[in-house]
N, CA, C and O of each residue as an XYZ file, in Angstrom:
636
protein
N     -17.526     52.749    -72.548
C     -17.102     52.408    -71.140
C     -17.987     52.632    -70.143
O     -17.730     52.061    -69.083
N     -18.882     53.251    -70.182
C     -19.973     53.351    -69.079
C     -20.692     52.118    -68.990
O     -21.045     51.759    -67.866
N     -20.971     51.403    -69.984
C     -21.722     50.168    -69.910
C     -20.931     49.106    -69.068
O     -21.546     48.513    -68.182
N     -19.665     48.841    -69.279
C     -18.965     47.816    -68.784
C     -18.578     48.257    -67.245
O     -18.192     47.371    -66.483
N     -18.673     49.578    -66.793
C     -18.385     49.920    -65.589
C     -19.709     49.520    -64.743
O     -19.625     48.923    -63.670
N     -20.860     49.884    -65.293
C     -22.138     49.373    -64.601
C     -22.237     48.003    -64.414
O     -22.736     47.588    -63.368
N     -21.804     47.163    -65.344
C     -21.661     45.798    -65.299
C     -20.711     45.153    -64.276
O     -20.952     44.073    -63.736
N     -19.593     45.909    -64.047
C     -18.678     45.501    -63.055
C     -19.416     45.875    -61.679
O     -19.353     45.047    -60.769
N     -20.039     46.951    -61.499
C     -20.738     47.383    -60.359
C     -21.735     46.432    -59.920
O     -21.831     46.166    -58.722
N     -22.500     45.886    -60.803
C     -23.647     44.790    -60.488
C     -22.935     43.671    -60.129
O     -23.385     43.009    -59.193
N     -21.789     43.267    -60.738
C     -20.995     42.114    -60.212
C     -20.324     42.131    -58.789
O     -20.270     41.151    -58.045
N     -19.825     43.368    -58.517
C     -19.072     43.458    -57.243
C     -20.434     43.635    -56.131
O     -20.386     43.284    -54.952
N     -21.354     44.113    -56.646
C     -22.385     44.174    -55.461
C     -23.002     42.562    -55.272
O     -23.218     42.110    -54.148
N     -23.208     41.908    -56.308
C     -23.641     40.539    -56.059
C     -22.789     39.630    -55.512
O     -23.174     38.650    -54.874
N     -21.426     39.956    -55.770
C     -20.266     38.921    -55.004
C     -20.119     39.545    -53.767
O     -19.356     38.937    -53.017
N     -20.693     40.744    -53.235
C     -20.269     41.415    -51.965
C     -18.661     41.585    -51.756
O     -17.979     41.215    -50.800
N     -18.204     42.370    -53.142
C     -16.686     42.507    -53.123
C     -16.337     44.137    -53.127
O     -17.287     44.881    -53.373
N     -15.267     44.633    -52.916
C     -14.938     45.911    -53.068
C     -13.834     45.907    -53.831
O     -13.074     44.957    -54.020
N     -13.738     47.476    -54.454
C     -12.739     47.430    -55.488
C     -12.225     48.874    -55.246
O     -12.921     49.798    -54.825
N     -10.758     48.948    -55.608
C      -9.958     50.283    -55.590
C      -9.057     50.097    -56.860
O      -8.987     49.085    -57.557
N      -8.422     51.209    -57.009
C      -7.296     51.344    -58.122
C      -6.011     52.017    -57.700
O      -5.950     52.755    -56.717
N      -5.137     51.773    -58.369
C      -3.837     52.339    -58.275
C      -3.449     52.791    -59.682
O      -2.927     51.919    -60.377
N      -3.585     53.797    -60.132
C      -3.100     54.382    -61.600
C      -2.073     55.108    -61.562
O      -1.735     55.881    -60.665
N      -1.434     54.817    -62.769
C      -0.006     55.754    -63.033
C      -0.467     56.337    -64.452
O      -0.976     57.457    -64.408
N      -0.366     55.781    -65.586
C      -0.363     56.454    -66.848
C      -1.867     56.717    -67.297
O      -2.182     57.500    -68.193
N      -2.665     56.024    -66.616
C      -4.126     56.498    -67.039
C      -4.569     57.837    -66.140
O      -5.572     58.477    -66.454
N      -3.823     58.171    -65.113
C      -4.010     59.380    -64.438
C      -5.466     59.619    -63.814
O      -5.930     60.746    -63.644
N      -6.133     58.431    -63.492
C      -7.309     58.614    -62.656
C      -8.552     58.261    -63.815
O      -9.725     58.292    -63.441
N      -8.241     57.960    -65.089
C      -9.495     57.793    -65.917
C     -10.081     56.380    -65.716
O     -11.237     56.241    -66.117
N      -9.458     55.270    -65.143
C     -10.257     54.097    -64.567
C     -11.328     54.476    -63.244
O     -12.509     54.158    -63.103
N     -10.591     55.133    -62.509
C     -11.394     55.768    -61.310
C     -12.575     56.590    -61.850
O     -13.704     56.280    -61.471
N     -12.424     57.518    -62.625
C     -13.483     58.353    -63.099
C     -14.540     57.610    -63.976
O     -15.716     57.970    -64.034
N     -13.964     56.420    -64.733
C     -15.434     55.901    -65.381
C     -16.001     55.056    -64.331
O     -17.213     54.900    -64.478
N     -15.483     54.443    -63.286
C     -16.084     53.599    -62.231
C     -17.045     54.576    -61.550
O     -18.247     54.319    -61.479
N     -16.520     55.689    -61.056
C     -17.382     56.582    -60.312
C     -18.438     57.331    -61.092
O     -19.280     58.021    -60.516
N     -18.392     57.197    -62.369
C     -19.727     57.731    -63.234
C     -20.814     56.952    -62.983
O     -21.846     57.390    -63.491
N     -20.943     55.736    -62.243
C     -21.839     54.937    -62.188
C     -22.690     55.233    -60.757
O     -22.178     55.010    -59.660
N     -23.756     55.647    -60.881
C     -24.498     55.879    -59.565
C     -24.408     54.733    -58.679
O     -24.357     53.574    -59.089
N     -24.388     55.100    -57.359
C     -23.922     53.848    -56.322
C     -22.763     53.382    -56.266
O     -22.517     52.531    -55.411
N     -21.906     53.759    -57.033
C     -20.528     53.071    -57.148
C     -19.884     53.253    -55.704
O     -18.984     52.466    -55.412
N     -20.241     54.171    -54.817
C     -19.653     54.299    -53.430
C     -20.196     53.069    -52.620
O     -19.890     53.003    -51.429
N     -20.850     52.253    -53.084
C     -21.260     51.078    -52.260
C     -20.387     50.039    -52.467
O     -20.590     48.995    -51.848
N     -19.321     50.134    -53.323
C     -18.450     49.010    -53.621
C     -16.939     49.492    -54.116
O     -15.972     48.738    -54.222
N     -16.952     50.814    -54.376
C     -15.714     51.441    -54.543
C     -15.102     52.298    -53.535
O     -15.672     53.289    -53.079
N     -13.900     51.900    -53.180
C     -13.149     52.596    -52.073
C     -12.398     53.850    -52.459
O     -12.336     54.852    -51.746
N     -11.921     53.734    -53.457
C     -11.073     54.925    -54.001
C      -9.899     54.656    -54.790
O      -9.640     53.513    -55.166
N      -9.163     55.666    -55.064
C      -8.095     55.596    -56.118
C      -6.881     56.263    -55.441
O      -6.945     57.238    -54.694
N      -5.675     55.549    -55.836
C      -4.353     56.359    -55.558
C      -3.799     56.678    -57.068
O      -3.772     55.722    -57.843
N      -3.413     57.794    -57.478
C      -2.753     58.141    -58.421
C      -1.255     58.168    -58.255
O      -0.774     59.225    -57.846
N      -0.436     57.143    -58.516
C       1.054     57.171    -58.225
C       1.696     57.572    -59.560
O       2.014     56.604    -60.251
N       1.923     58.624    -60.012
C       2.550     58.940    -61.042
C       4.057     58.898    -61.193
O       4.684     58.486    -62.169
N       4.543     59.406    -60.032
C       6.180     59.268    -60.107
C       6.505     58.014    -59.237
O       5.751     57.393    -58.488
N       7.852     57.794    -59.534
C       8.238     56.563    -58.948
C       8.234     56.772    -57.304
O       7.979     55.846    -56.534
N       8.534     58.043    -56.898
C       8.668     58.259    -55.609
C       7.329     57.943    -55.002
O       7.323     57.286    -53.960
N       6.143     58.354    -55.559
C       4.863     58.153    -55.044
C       4.583     56.453    -55.055
O       4.058     55.906    -54.086
N       4.903     55.877    -55.987
C       4.895     54.405    -56.285
C       5.444     53.744    -54.914
O       4.853     52.881    -54.265
N       6.600     54.280    -54.629
C       7.475     53.735    -53.166
C       6.885     54.269    -52.090
O       6.322     53.477    -51.334
N       6.867     55.483    -51.810
C       6.380     55.897    -50.624
C       4.829     55.897    -50.132
O       4.456     55.909    -48.959
N       3.987     55.879    -51.332
C       2.599     55.786    -50.927
C       2.037     54.252    -51.052
O       1.432     53.698    -50.134
N       2.290     53.708    -52.182
C       1.910     52.410    -52.450
C       2.701     51.365    -51.997
O       2.171     50.278    -51.768
N       4.034     51.553    -51.815
C       4.703     50.310    -51.347
C       5.427     49.591    -52.302
O       5.896     48.491    -52.009
N       5.588     50.130    -53.515
C       6.451     49.559    -54.627
C       7.821     49.529    -54.042
O       8.267     50.458    -53.367
N       8.510     48.385    -54.331
C      10.043     48.236    -53.958
C      10.811     49.102    -54.689
O      10.654     49.049    -55.909
N      11.673     49.957    -54.214
C      12.677     50.646    -55.037
C      13.561     49.796    -56.039
O      13.844     50.090    -57.200
N      13.954     48.600    -55.271
C      14.833     47.513    -56.032
C      14.015     47.262    -57.130
O      14.551     47.433    -58.225
N      12.801     46.884    -57.116
C      11.811     46.521    -58.382
C      11.936     47.448    -59.452
O      12.119     47.115    -60.623
N      11.822     48.781    -58.982
C      11.657     49.858    -59.968
C      13.104     49.921    -60.676
O      13.233     50.111    -61.885
N      14.099     49.752    -59.847
C      15.624     49.887    -60.451
C      15.957     48.742    -61.402
O      16.676     48.873    -62.392
N      15.323     47.510    -60.983
C      15.660     46.298    -61.685
C      14.871     46.190    -63.234
O      15.385     45.859    -64.302
N      13.686     46.521    -63.004
C      12.566     46.334    -64.140
C      12.222     47.664    -64.691
O      12.042     47.715    -65.908
N      12.102     48.746    -63.998
C      11.592     50.051    -64.576
C      10.268     50.074    -64.040
O       9.734     49.082    -63.545
N       9.701     51.267    -64.141
C       8.387     51.494    -63.692
C       7.347     50.812    -64.597
O       6.269     50.360    -64.213
N       7.796     50.805    -65.775
C       6.620     50.160    -66.875
C       7.056     48.677    -66.912
O       7.789     48.228    -67.793
N       6.562     47.965    -65.915
C       6.793     46.517    -65.991
C       5.752     45.665    -65.262
O       5.019     46.173    -64.413
N       5.688     44.455    -65.569
C       4.905     43.605    -64.894
C       4.934     43.642    -63.462
O       3.910     43.867    -62.818
N       6.123     43.420    -62.887
C       6.464     43.615    -61.522
C       5.786     44.641    -60.945
O       4.849     44.494    -60.161
N       6.212     45.620    -61.294
C       5.623     46.989    -60.694
C       3.933     47.082    -60.796
O       3.224     47.434    -59.853
N       3.547     46.782    -61.830
C       2.251     46.591    -61.936
C       1.338     45.785    -60.813
O       0.266     46.089    -60.290
N       2.169     44.674    -60.662
C       1.503     43.885    -59.631
C       1.839     44.309    -58.167
O       1.093     44.062    -57.219
N       3.047     44.980    -58.067
C       3.025     45.528    -56.489
C       2.283     46.708    -56.581
O       2.036     47.138    -55.454
N       1.871     47.339    -57.400
C       1.023     48.493    -57.151
C      -0.263     47.963    -56.873
O      -0.902     48.486    -55.960
N      -0.886     46.754    -57.675
C      -2.250     46.230    -57.292
C      -2.130     45.790    -56.027
O      -3.154     46.037    -55.391
N      -1.192     45.167    -55.317
C      -1.351     44.531    -54.112
C      -0.956     45.363    -53.085
O      -1.206     45.020    -51.930
N      -0.230     46.671    -53.371
C       0.015     47.605    -52.342
C      -1.214     48.498    -52.488
O      -1.420     49.144    -51.460
N      -1.984     48.694    -53.351
C      -3.232     49.330    -53.242
C      -4.408     48.440    -52.704
O      -5.379     48.988    -52.183
N      -4.341     47.194    -52.811
C      -5.276     46.351    -52.250
C      -5.074     46.391    -50.829
O      -6.132     46.458    -50.205
N      -4.013     46.370    -50.120
C      -3.668     46.309    -48.749
C      -3.859     47.835    -48.234
O      -4.501     48.017    -47.200
N      -3.373     48.808    -48.860
C      -3.695     50.260    -48.344
C      -5.346     50.649    -48.412
O      -5.897     51.230    -47.477
N      -5.974     50.294    -49.501
C      -7.146     50.736    -49.460
C      -8.280     49.729    -48.844
O      -9.494     49.935    -48.836
N      -7.598     48.607    -48.338
C      -8.612     47.561    -47.696
C      -9.613     47.106    -48.370
O     -10.727     46.968    -47.865
N      -9.331     46.815    -49.611
C     -10.352     46.306    -50.665
C     -10.086     44.738    -51.068
O      -9.018     44.186    -50.803
N     -11.071     44.139    -51.675
C     -11.123     42.690    -52.064
C     -10.223     42.755    -53.366
O      -9.305     41.936    -53.417
N     -10.361     43.528    -54.298
C      -9.677     43.619    -55.642
C      -9.119     44.958    -55.798
O      -9.813     45.923    -55.476
N      -7.942     45.122    -56.258
C      -7.328     46.311    -56.877
C      -6.818     46.167    -58.038
O      -6.058     45.234    -58.295
N      -7.232     47.244    -59.063
C      -6.795     47.195    -60.411
C      -5.599     48.450    -60.391
O      -5.649     49.469    -59.702
N      -4.529     48.062    -61.345
C      -3.633     49.027    -61.427
C      -3.200     49.076    -62.858
O      -3.640     48.258    -63.666
N      -2.289     50.080    -63.219
C      -1.830     50.306    -64.561
C      -0.415     51.159    -64.317
O      -0.151     51.762    -63.277
N       0.331     51.090    -65.349
C       1.677     51.663    -65.515
C       2.000     51.570    -67.100
O       1.997     50.479    -67.671
N       2.215     52.505    -67.620
C       2.435     52.523    -68.960
C       3.342     53.920    -69.610
O       3.851     54.849    -68.983
N       3.319     53.693    -70.912
C       3.999     54.832    -71.637
C       2.918     55.409    -72.633
O       2.688     54.844    -73.703
N       2.333     56.438    -72.278
C       1.165     56.995    -73.151
C       1.706     57.610    -74.422
O       1.266     57.361    -75.544
N       2.594     58.346    -74.174
C       3.472     58.963    -75.436
C       3.274     60.538    -75.177
O       2.849     60.980    -74.110
N       3.600     61.263    -76.184
C       4.397     60.955    -77.390
C       5.806     60.402    -77.064
O       6.403     59.624    -77.807
N       6.341     60.928    -75.751
C       7.638     60.715    -75.364
C       7.639     59.585    -74.416
O       6.593     59.066    -74.027
N       8.854     59.191    -74.032
C       9.000     58.220    -73.041
C       9.504     56.916    -73.496
O       9.774     56.080    -72.634
N       9.662     56.642    -74.703
C       9.805     55.325    -75.130
C      11.401     54.896    -75.095
O      12.288     55.749    -75.119
N      11.642     53.603    -75.040
C      13.014     53.258    -75.158
C      12.960     52.130    -76.319
O      11.912     51.887    -76.917
N      14.133     51.486    -76.574
C      14.243     50.566    -77.541
C      13.480     49.270    -77.184
O      13.026     48.589    -78.103
N      13.316     48.901    -75.919
C      12.602     47.741    -75.440
C      11.266     48.136    -74.775
O      10.578     47.326    -74.153
N      10.955     49.396    -74.941
C       9.485     49.792    -74.248
C       9.000     50.902    -74.898
O       9.259     52.059    -74.565
N       8.084     50.470    -76.104
C       7.672     51.455    -77.087
C       6.548     52.361    -76.616
O       5.825     51.955    -75.706
N       6.360     53.442    -77.107
C       5.002     54.228    -76.668
C       3.734     53.348    -76.867
O       3.599     52.608    -77.841
N       2.933     53.464    -76.002
C       1.757     52.518    -75.957
C       1.801     51.264    -75.305
O       0.838     50.498    -75.327
N       3.130     50.946    -74.579
C       3.264     49.861    -73.498
C       2.506     50.246    -72.394
O       2.534     51.321    -71.794
N       1.747     49.142    -72.164
C       1.120     49.322    -70.541
C       1.178     47.904    -70.098
O       1.125     46.926    -70.844
N       1.302     47.896    -68.682
C       1.008     46.746    -67.893
C      -0.047     47.063    -67.009
O       0.015     48.084    -66.325
N      -1.280     46.077    -66.939
C      -2.080     46.368    -65.883
C      -1.757     45.192    -64.779
O      -1.353     44.065    -65.066
N      -1.983     45.622    -63.637
C      -2.228     44.504    -62.629
C      -3.598     44.502    -61.770
O      -4.391     45.437    -61.657
N      -3.668     43.307    -61.235
C      -4.903     42.986    -60.638
C      -4.496     42.204    -59.300
O      -3.791     41.196    -59.291
N      -5.064     42.841    -58.135
C      -4.610     41.903    -57.081
C      -6.093     41.573    -56.525
O      -6.953     42.454    -56.492
N      -6.344     40.236    -56.084
C      -7.779     39.979    -55.622
C      -7.728     38.705    -54.759
O      -6.651     38.265    -54.357
N      -8.812     38.165    -54.503
C      -8.669     36.803    -53.604
C      -8.038     35.888    -54.354
O      -7.231     35.318    -53.621
N      -8.000     35.500    -55.338
C      -7.187     34.308    -56.007
C      -5.742     34.421    -56.300
O      -5.005     33.492    -56.630
N      -5.340     35.967    -56.104
C      -3.770     35.993    -56.480
C      -3.616     37.488    -57.047
O      -4.446     38.397    -57.012
N      -2.517     37.483    -57.496
C      -1.917     38.854    -58.015
C      -1.582     38.636    -59.472
O      -0.943     37.615    -59.727
N      -1.875     39.344    -60.351
C      -1.546     38.976    -61.928
C      -1.265     40.222    -62.605
O      -1.708     41.294    -62.191
N      -0.632     40.125    -63.506
C      -0.456     41.261    -64.631
C      -0.631     40.772    -65.978
O      -0.615     39.582    -66.292
N      -0.829     41.935    -66.905
C      -0.797     41.474    -68.363
C      -0.233     42.611    -69.116
O      -0.376     43.753    -68.678
N       0.332     42.405    -70.101
C       0.996     43.444    -71.139
C       0.040     43.826    -72.270
O      -0.677     42.982    -72.807
N       0.044     45.039    -72.599
C      -0.522     45.522    -73.947
C       0.330     46.415    -74.602
O       1.164     47.098    -74.007
N       0.144     46.432    -75.832
C       0.810     47.615    -76.599
C      -0.374     48.332    -77.360
O      -1.032     47.688    -78.177
N      -0.615     49.487    -77.132
C      -1.581     50.215    -77.976
C      -1.015     51.224    -79.164
O       0.045     51.842    -79.070
N      -1.768     51.269    -80.116
C      -1.286     52.170    -81.372
C      -1.722     53.459    -81.503
O      -1.743     53.920    -82.644
N      -2.160     54.309    -80.364
C      -2.701     55.419    -80.775
C      -1.948     56.561    -80.215
O      -0.787     56.401    -79.840
N      -2.584     57.782    -80.133
C      -1.832     59.220    -79.498
C      -2.021     58.933    -77.994
O      -2.580     57.937    -77.536
N      -1.425     60.042    -77.224
C      -1.629     59.834    -75.883
C      -2.817     59.626    -75.290
O      -2.906     58.773    -74.408
N      -3.935     60.394    -75.695
C      -5.257     60.164    -75.293
C      -5.926     58.842    -75.708
O      -6.701     58.242    -74.964
N      -5.612     58.458    -76.835
C      -6.256     57.257    -77.232
C      -5.461     55.981    -76.530
O      -6.009     54.880    -76.486
N      -4.408     56.151    -76.095
C      -3.596     55.066    -75.493
C      -4.043     54.886    -73.934
O      -4.103     53.836    -73.294
N      -4.335     56.201    -73.514
C      -4.770     56.086    -71.865
C      -6.368     55.520    -71.895
O      -6.836     54.862    -70.966
N      -7.006     55.824    -72.917
C      -8.475     55.467    -73.045
C      -8.553     53.900    -73.321
O      -9.392     53.160    -72.807
N      -7.569     53.508    -74.198
C      -7.488     52.026    -74.389
C      -6.922     51.268    -73.257
O      -7.228     50.098    -73.024
N      -6.065     51.986    -72.539
C      -5.576     51.160    -71.363
C      -6.580     51.044    -70.386
O      -6.667     49.970    -69.791
N      -7.352     51.957    -70.114
C      -8.431     52.085    -68.988
C      -9.516     51.204    -69.547
O     -10.022     50.461    -68.706
N      -9.956     51.121    -70.683
C     -10.992     50.175    -71.265
C     -10.575     48.821    -71.149
O     -11.383     48.009    -70.699
N      -9.333     48.417    -71.517
C      -8.699     47.380    -71.491
C      -8.781     46.611    -70.044
O      -9.123     45.449    -69.827
N      -8.384     47.571    -69.173
C      -8.372     47.241    -67.556
C      -9.736     46.927    -67.098
O      -9.893     45.946    -66.372
N     -10.762     47.672    -67.455
C     -11.965     47.326    -67.089
C     -12.645     46.137    -67.595
O     -13.494     45.566    -66.910
N     -12.311     45.732    -68.771
C     -12.685     44.502    -69.467
C     -12.067     43.374    -68.900
O     -12.623     42.277    -68.848
N     -10.863     43.618    -68.445
C     -10.201     42.451    -67.840
C     -10.687     42.206    -66.442
O     -10.872     41.061    -66.029
N     -10.898     43.288    -65.702
C     -11.784     43.161    -64.357
C     -13.038     42.362    -64.514
O     -13.396     41.474    -63.741
N     -13.706     42.779    -65.641
C     -15.054     42.254    -65.641
C     -15.014     40.648    -65.965
O     -15.831     39.860    -65.488
N     -14.035     40.306    -66.773
C     -13.574     39.093    -67.174
C     -13.319     38.115    -65.683
O     -13.839     37.039    -65.384
N     -12.382     38.897    -64.966
C     -12.004     38.256    -63.694
C     -13.183     38.024    -62.880
O     -13.306     36.924    -62.340
N     -14.144     39.001    -62.709
C     -15.222     38.814    -61.874
C     -16.156     37.901    -62.331
O     -16.790     37.301    -61.464
N     -16.401     37.643    -63.560
C     -17.356     36.770    -64.245
C     -16.897     35.263    -63.845
O     -17.691     34.346    -63.631
N     -15.462     35.160    -63.778
C     -15.061     33.735    -63.719
C     -14.621     33.489    -62.230
O     -14.083     32.416    -61.959
N     -14.831     34.474    -61.210
C     -14.674     34.400    -59.862
C     -15.706     33.733    -58.948
O     -16.737     34.361    -58.706
N     -15.523     32.517    -58.419
C     -16.464     31.850    -57.719
C     -16.922     32.547    -56.473
O     -17.779     32.030    -55.756
C-alpha cells in the first residue's frame, strides 16, 4: 500500500487538490497509510473516525433517517460520510468507508466482509460495494487498499 499512497500524493500535488478521510470499519487504516508518505501534510487535511452511529450523525452529518432506513453499512451512508467529511474538513476530495470487518456483526443480507466505500469530489459523490473474504484484519486491509486504488483511478481520470 505504501506505493499507491505515494502515487496518490503525487497526483494530488500535481492537480493541486486536497484530501480527507472519514473512516468507520477501517478505523484509521486509510489515514495511516496516507500519512506514512513524507510530505503528505501538503495535501492531506485529516481524518474523522466515526465508528459509532452517534458519531456519524453528530460529527459527520449523516442523517439519522438514512441510518434507520438503510443501516450503517450501506451505499447511502458511505456517500453521506464522504460528502459530510468533504464539507467538514474543507477538502477537494473525501474518501469514506463503512463495513462489517467481522467476525461478528453479519445479518442475512449483510455478510461479514461487506464494505461500502464513498468518495466525494469535484465531479460528484459516489459509492461502491465490495465483499472481502478474510478475517477481521484482512478485511480491514483489503478495504483500505481497495479505497486507495479507487481514489487513484478517480484521480487518474480527473481532468
